Residue frames as a rotation matrix with the C-alpha (Angstrom) as fourth column:
UNK 1
0.624 -0.598 -0.502 119.01
0.613 -0.025 0.790 76.43
-0.485 -0.801 0.351 65.04
UNK 2
-0.044 -0.659 0.751 120.46
0.940 -0.282 -0.192 78.78
0.338 0.698 0.631 62.38
UNK 3
0.733 0.404 0.547 119.28
0.219 -0.902 0.373 81.79
0.644 -0.154 -0.749 64.37
UNK 4
0.841 -0.316 -0.439 121.81
0.474 0.039 0.880 81.32
-0.261 -0.948 0.183 67.17
UNK 5
-0.157 -0.984 0.084 125.06
0.949 -0.127 0.287 82.34
-0.272 0.124 0.954 65.37
UNK 6
-0.255 0.090 0.963 123.53
0.611 -0.757 0.232 85.38
0.750 0.647 0.138 63.71
UNK 7
0.809 0.556 0.191 121.98
0.168 -0.530 0.831 86.61
0.563 -0.640 -0.523 66.97
UNK 8
0.514 -0.734 -0.444 125.41
0.760 0.150 0.633 86.10
-0.398 -0.662 0.635 68.60
UNK 9
-0.460 -0.697 0.550 127.00
0.877 -0.454 0.158 88.30
0.140 0.555 0.820 65.98
UNK 10
0.167 0.643 0.747 124.20
0.368 -0.744 0.558 90.85
0.915 0.181 -0.361 66.41
UNK 11
0.921 0.129 -0.366 124.75
0.384 -0.166 0.908 90.95
0.057 -0.978 -0.203 70.18
UNK 12
0.078 -0.978 -0.192 128.51
0.908 -0.010 0.420 91.37
-0.413 -0.208 0.887 69.67
UNK 13
-0.473 -0.313 0.824 128.21
0.729 -0.664 0.166 94.25
0.495 0.679 0.542 67.19
UNK 14
0.494 0.714 0.497 125.61
0.208 -0.652 0.729 96.06
0.845 -0.257 -0.470 69.31
UNK 15
0.753 -0.301 -0.585 127.83
0.632 0.086 0.770 95.56
-0.182 -0.950 0.256 72.33
UNK 16
-0.335 -0.921 0.199 130.66
0.937 -0.304 0.170 97.32
-0.096 0.244 0.965 70.50
UNK 17
-0.307 0.292 0.906 128.35
0.456 -0.790 0.409 100.21
0.835 0.539 0.109 69.59
UNK 18
0.327 0.726 0.604 126.46
-0.192 -0.575 0.795 100.83
0.925 -0.376 -0.049 72.77
UNK 19
-0.526 -0.540 0.657 127.96
-0.748 -0.073 -0.659 99.02
0.404 -0.839 -0.366 75.79
UNK 20
-0.969 -0.032 -0.244 127.01
0.058 0.934 -0.353 96.25
0.239 -0.357 -0.903 78.23
UNK 21
-0.663 0.748 0.035 123.66
-0.271 -0.196 -0.942 97.65
-0.698 -0.634 0.332 79.43
UNK 22
0.055 0.687 -0.724 121.99
-0.968 -0.140 -0.206 97.39
-0.243 0.713 0.658 76.04
UNK 23
-0.567 -0.342 -0.749 123.48
-0.571 0.818 0.059 93.93
0.593 0.461 -0.660 75.47
UNK 24
-0.965 0.229 0.128 121.74
0.032 0.585 -0.810 92.59
-0.260 -0.778 -0.572 78.59
UNK 25
-0.192 0.959 -0.208 118.39
-0.463 -0.276 -0.842 93.99
-0.865 -0.066 0.497 77.52
UNK 26
-0.050 0.109 -0.993 118.88
-0.991 0.115 0.063 92.64
0.121 0.987 0.103 74.01
UNK 27
-0.863 -0.294 -0.410 119.67
-0.254 0.955 -0.151 89.16
0.436 -0.026 -0.900 75.29
UNK 28
-0.718 0.685 0.121 116.56
-0.003 0.171 -0.985 89.34
-0.696 -0.708 -0.121 77.49
UNK 29
0.043 0.744 -0.667 114.53
-0.824 -0.351 -0.444 90.33
-0.564 0.569 0.598 74.41
UNK 30
-0.362 -0.255 -0.897 115.96
-0.801 0.577 0.159 87.43
0.477 0.776 -0.413 72.39
UNK 31
-0.998 -0.010 -0.066 115.20
0.028 0.835 -0.550 84.96
0.060 -0.551 -0.833 75.19
UNK 32
-0.443 0.891 -0.102 111.69
-0.256 -0.235 -0.938 86.36
-0.859 -0.389 0.332 75.56
UNK 33
0.019 0.404 -0.914 111.06
-0.987 -0.136 -0.081 86.08
-0.157 0.904 0.397 71.81
UNK 34
-0.680 -0.334 -0.653 112.34
-0.476 0.878 0.046 82.49
0.558 0.342 -0.756 71.73
UNK 35
-0.921 0.375 0.109 110.13
0.095 0.487 -0.868 81.60
-0.378 -0.789 -0.484 74.74
UNK 36
-0.155 0.915 -0.373 107.08
-0.584 -0.389 -0.712 83.15
-0.796 0.108 0.595 73.08
UNK 37
-0.152 0.019 -0.988 107.74
-0.951 0.271 0.152 81.27
0.270 0.962 -0.023 69.85
UNK 38
-0.908 -0.262 -0.328 108.17
-0.165 0.941 -0.294 78.02
0.386 -0.213 -0.898 71.76
UNK 39
-0.729 0.680 0.085 105.01
-0.019 0.103 -0.994 78.55
-0.685 -0.726 -0.062 73.80
UNK 40
-0.011 0.782 -0.623 102.92
-0.834 -0.351 -0.426 79.42
-0.551 0.515 0.656 70.76
UNK 41
-0.317 -0.140 -0.938 104.14
-0.778 0.605 0.172 76.39
0.543 0.784 -0.301 68.81
UNK 42
-0.997 0.022 -0.072 103.46
0.062 0.784 -0.618 74.15
0.043 -0.620 -0.783 71.82
UNK 43
-0.458 0.882 -0.111 99.98
-0.327 -0.284 -0.901 75.67
-0.827 -0.376 0.418 72.08
UNK 44
0.038 0.482 -0.875 99.20
-0.991 -0.094 -0.096 75.12
-0.129 0.871 0.474 68.40
UNK 45
-0.627 -0.313 -0.713 100.51
-0.460 0.888 0.015 71.54
0.629 0.337 -0.701 68.41
UNK 46
-0.937 0.328 0.116 98.43
0.048 0.452 -0.891 70.85
-0.345 -0.829 -0.440 71.54
UNK 47
-0.157 0.919 -0.361 95.31
-0.641 -0.373 -0.670 72.24
-0.751 0.127 0.648 69.87
UNK 48
-0.114 0.033 -0.993 96.00
-0.935 0.335 0.118 70.16
0.336 0.942 -0.008 66.74
UNK 49
-0.902 -0.307 -0.305 96.57
-0.179 0.906 -0.383 67.05
0.394 -0.291 -0.872 68.88
UNK 50
-0.727 0.672 0.137 93.40
-0.154 0.035 -0.987 67.67
-0.669 -0.739 0.078 70.86
UNK 51
0.029 0.733 -0.679 91.36
-0.928 -0.233 -0.291 68.02
-0.371 0.639 0.674 67.64
UNK 52
-0.301 -0.222 -0.927 92.73
-0.713 0.698 0.065 64.74
0.633 0.681 -0.369 66.29
UNK 53
-0.999 -0.047 -0.018 92.12
-0.020 0.697 -0.717 62.91
0.046 -0.716 -0.697 69.55
UNK 54
-0.414 0.908 -0.059 88.56
-0.453 -0.262 -0.852 64.18
-0.790 -0.325 0.520 69.62
UNK 55
0.087 0.404 -0.911 88.02
-0.994 0.092 -0.054 63.05
0.062 0.910 0.410 66.03
UNK 56
-0.678 -0.401 -0.617 89.43
-0.392 0.906 -0.159 59.60
0.623 0.134 -0.771 66.82
UNK 57
-0.915 0.377 0.146 87.17
-0.008 0.344 -0.939 59.23
-0.404 -0.860 -0.311 69.86
UNK 58
-0.106 0.938 -0.331 84.08
-0.703 -0.306 -0.642 60.28
-0.703 0.165 0.692 67.88
UNK 59
-0.113 -0.002 -0.994 84.97
-0.893 0.438 0.100 57.84
0.435 0.899 -0.052 65.12
UNK 60
-0.912 -0.328 -0.248 85.52
-0.166 0.845 -0.508 55.11
0.376 -0.422 -0.825 67.64
UNK 61
-0.720 0.679 0.143 82.21
-0.122 0.078 -0.989 55.70
-0.683 -0.730 0.027 69.44
UNK 62
0.030 0.772 -0.636 80.24
-0.923 -0.223 -0.315 55.90
-0.385 0.596 0.705 66.20
UNK 63
-0.344 -0.223 -0.912 81.56
-0.690 0.718 0.085 52.45
0.636 0.659 -0.401 65.20
UNK 64
-0.968 0.008 0.253 80.38
-0.196 0.608 -0.769 50.85
-0.160 -0.794 -0.587 68.44
């Protein structure tokens, strides 16, 4: 969560330089980047979980 204040400062300084139109597109870019990071981490954790579940099931069935 340390990204939020620095990105806020970045948006503010760019707003001073360029105006409101660029700020909107920058915020959209930040949101899009955060969403992509979130989705990829969810995907990787799901794949990891799936692999562990599969391993547990194969261990369980081999013991029967």
